[in-house]
C-alpha positions in Angstrom: 123.0 91.3 77.4 120.5 91.2 80.3 117.6 92.5 78.3 116.8 89.4 76.3 116.7 87.4 79.5 114.4 90.0 81.1 112.1 89.9 78.1 111.8 86.1 78.2 111.2 86.4 82.0 108.5 88.9 81.3 106.8 86.5 78.8 106.8 83.8 81.5 105.5 86.0 84.2 102.9 87.5 81.9 101.3 84.1 81.5 101.2 83.7 85.3 100.0 87.2 86.1 97.1 86.8 83.6 95.9 83.8 85.5 96.5 85.4 88.8 94.4 88.4 88.0 91.5 86.2 86.9 91.6 83.9 89.9 92.0 86.5 92.5 89.2 88.6 91.0 86.9 85.6 90.9 88.0 84.5 94.4 89.4 81.2 93.1 92.4 79.4 94.4 95.7 80.4 92.7 96.8 76.8 93.0 96.1 74.1 90.4 96.7 73.6 86.7 95.3 75.9 84.0 92.3 74.6 82.1 90.5 75.5 78.9 87.5 77.7 79.7 85.4 75.9 77.2 86.0 72.2 77.7 87.6 72.4 81.2 90.4 70.1 80.1 93.7 70.6 81.9 96.3 72.2 79.7 99.7 70.4 79.3 103.0 72.2 79.7 103.4 72.4 75.9 100.0 74.2 75.7 101.3 77.0 78.0 104.6 78.1 76.4 104.2 81.9 76.2 103.4 83.2 72.7 104.8 79.9 71.0 101.9 77.7 72.1 99.3 80.2 71.0 100.9 80.5 67.6 101.5 76.8 67.1 97.9 76.0 68.1 96.4 78.8 66.0 94.9 80.4 69.1 92.7 77.4 69.7 92.4 74.7 72.4 94.2 71.5 71.4 91.3 69.4 72.8 88.0 71.1 71.9 89.3 73.6 69.2 87.6 76.5 71.0 89.3 79.8 70.3 91.5 81.3 73.1 91.3 85.1 73.7 93.9 87.2 72.0 94.4 88.8 75.4 96.7 86.0 76.5 99.6 86.7 74.1 99.0 90.4 74.3 99.3 90.4 78.1 102.5 88.3 77.8 104.0 90.7 75.3 102.9 93.7 77.4 104.4 92.2 80.5 107.7 91.5 78.7 107.8 95.1 77.5 107.1 96.5 80.9 109.8 94.3 82.5 112.4 95.4 80.0 111.4 99.1 80.4 111.4 98.7 84.2 114.9 97.1 84.3 116.2 99.8 81.9 114.8 102.7 83.8 115.8 101.2 87.2 119.4 101.1 85.9 119.3 104.7 84.5 117.6 106.2 87.6 119.5 104.3 90.3 120.7 106.9 92.7 122.1 104.6 95.5 125.8 104.7 96.4 126.4 101.4 94.7 124.4 99.5 92.1 122.0 97.0 93.6 120.3 94.0 92.0 117.9 94.0 94.9 116.5 97.4 93.9 115.9 96.0 90.4 114.1 93.1 92.0 112.0 95.4 94.1 111.0 97.4 91.0 110.3 94.3 89.0 108.1 93.0 91.8 106.2 96.3 91.9 105.7 96.2 88.2 104.3 92.6 88.4 101.9 93.6 91.1 100.7 96.6 89.2 100.1 94.5 86.1 97.8 92.2 88.1 96.0 95.2 89.5 95.6 96.7 86.0 94.2 93.5 84.5 91.8 92.9 87.4 90.5 96.4 87.3 90.1 96.6 83.5 88.2 93.3 83.4 86.2 93.2 86.6 86.6 96.7 88.1 88.2 95.1 91.2 91.7 95.7 92.7 92.4 92.6 94.8 93.3 93.2 98.4 96.0 90.6 98.2 97.8 92.7 95.6 97.4 95.9 97.6 99.0 94.1 100.6 101.7 92.7 98.5 102.5 96.1 97.0 102.6 97.7 100.5 104.9 95.0 101.8 107.3 95.4 98.9 107.2 99.1 99.5 108.1 98.7 103.2 111.0 96.4 102.3 112.3 98.8 99.7 112.1 101.7 102.2 114.0 99.8 104.9 116.6 98.5 102.4 117.3 102.0 101.1 117.6 103.1 104.7 120.2 100.4 105.4 122.2 101.3 102.3 122.3 104.9 103.5 123.6 103.9 106.9 120.4 103.8 109.0 120.9 100.2 110.3 119.3 100.9 113.7 115.9 99.1 113.9 114.3 102.0 115.6 115.4 104.4 112.9 114.0 102.0 110.2 110.7 101.7 112.0 110.6 105.5 112.3 111.1 105.7 108.5 108.2 103.3 107.9 106.0 105.3 110.3 106.8 108.5 108.5 105.9 106.9 105.1 102.6 105.6 106.6 101.7 109.2 107.6 102.5 110.3 104.1 100.3 107.5 102.7 97.4 108.8 104.8 98.0 112.3 103.6 97.9 111.2 100.0 94.8 109.1 100.6 92.8 111.7 102.4 91.4 113.7 99.4 90.2 110.5 97.7 88.8 109.2 100.9 86.8 112.4 101.3 85.4 112.0 97.8 84.5 108.4 98.5 82.7 109.4 101.7 80.9 112.4 100.3 79.7 110.5 97.2 78.9 107.4 99.2 81.1 105.3 96.9 79.5 106.6 93.7 82.5 108.7 92.7 85.1 105.9 92.9 85.6 102.5 94.5 87.2 101.9 97.9 89.9 99.9 96.1 91.1 103.1 94.5 91.2 104.8 97.9 93.3 102.0 99.3 95.6 102.1 96.3 96.3 105.9 96.9 97.4 105.0 100.4 99.9 102.5 99.1 101.0 105.1 96.5 101.6 107.7 99.2 103.6 105.2 101.3 105.9 104.3 98.5 106.3 107.7 96.7 105.8 110.2 99.5 103.5 113.2 99.5 104.6 115.3 96.7 105.2 112.5 94.2 102.1 110.8 95.5 99.9 113.8 94.7 101.6 114.1 91.3 100.7 110.5 90.6 97.1 111.3 91.4 97.3 114.3 89.2 98.5 112.2 86.3 95.8 109.7 87.0 93.0 112.3 87.0 94.3 114.0 83.8 94.8 110.8 81.9 91.4 109.5 83.0 89.8 112.8 82.0 91.4 112.6 78.6 90.2 109.1 78.0 86.7 110.0 79.2 86.5 112.9 76.9 87.7 110.8 73.9 85.0 108.3 74.7 82.4 111.0 74.7 83.7 112.6 71.5 83.8 109.3 69.6 80.4 108.4 71.1 81.8 105.2 72.5 80.7 106.2 75.9 78.1 108.3 77.7 78.3 110.7 80.6 77.1 108.0 83.0 79.5 105.4 81.5 81.6 103.9 84.3 85.3 104.0 83.7 87.7 102.1 86.0 89.9 104.7 87.7 92.5 102.2 89.0 94.4 101.9 85.6 95.0 105.6 85.6 96.2 105.6 89.2 98.5 102.7 88.3 99.8 104.7 85.3 100.5 107.8 87.5 102.2 105.6 90.1 104.5 103.9 87.5 105.4 107.2 85.9 106.3 108.9 89.2 108.2 105.8 90.5 110.6 105.8 87.6 110.5 109.4 86.1 110.1 111.4 89.3 112.9 114.0 88.7 111.8 114.7 85.1 108.1 115.0 86.1 108.8 117.3 89.0 111.1 119.5 86.9 108.4 119.6 84.1 105.6 120.5 86.6 107.8 123.2 88.3 108.4 124.9 84.9 104.7 124.8 84.1 103.3 125.9 87.5 106.3 127.6 88.9 106.6 125.7 92.2 
């Protein structure tokens, strides 16, 4: 079975993506060994085994006994779960003429980038440009690969496809860009605007708008719950990126089901 391997791979990547989100958000180099935040001691390889090291050390640094955040094992488990679900859904939703491991790899790469974006925005309300560019490049590669699989091997045709997707990205980005300009950045961050462009490039216009719809609805629900439970106020800032990421992920893998569901509700 491939899924235990994918789960373990997710645990390993979860540890790396956690560090990547922190270092990119703090503008630190992504190179170099991990260190304890309290004593600054470099962590050995046996301190960094996903889940196992945290449990064996009781969630504490081997050297200074300071407690590690529970977020580390939680992110590792979350990433493993996302990887397994992504692989499974990619297998079920694959509509290409022949099964392709490359498509699975593209989807896993997209999932990994989205997790880094999610962590960075939740912690620091920043969506690193490096991840936006990485996601865009993965999207372009997938678009061209699918074109080749369907027989469009001419380079001009492939470039035309990419150009069309760029136009769709601009169309999806336009409403949020207008909100950003009208509110002078008070309504949302420019990182969210850039993310909608990438979403439009990869998903297209209809699915891109539906991803935004899911993002706005889910964000509104969470905002309302925070108000009702008095855990937030009307002026409490809520990162919008995680909800956009949720909408993007849902539409990427459940596009036919969501479009069918929406058409039944709204009759389009």
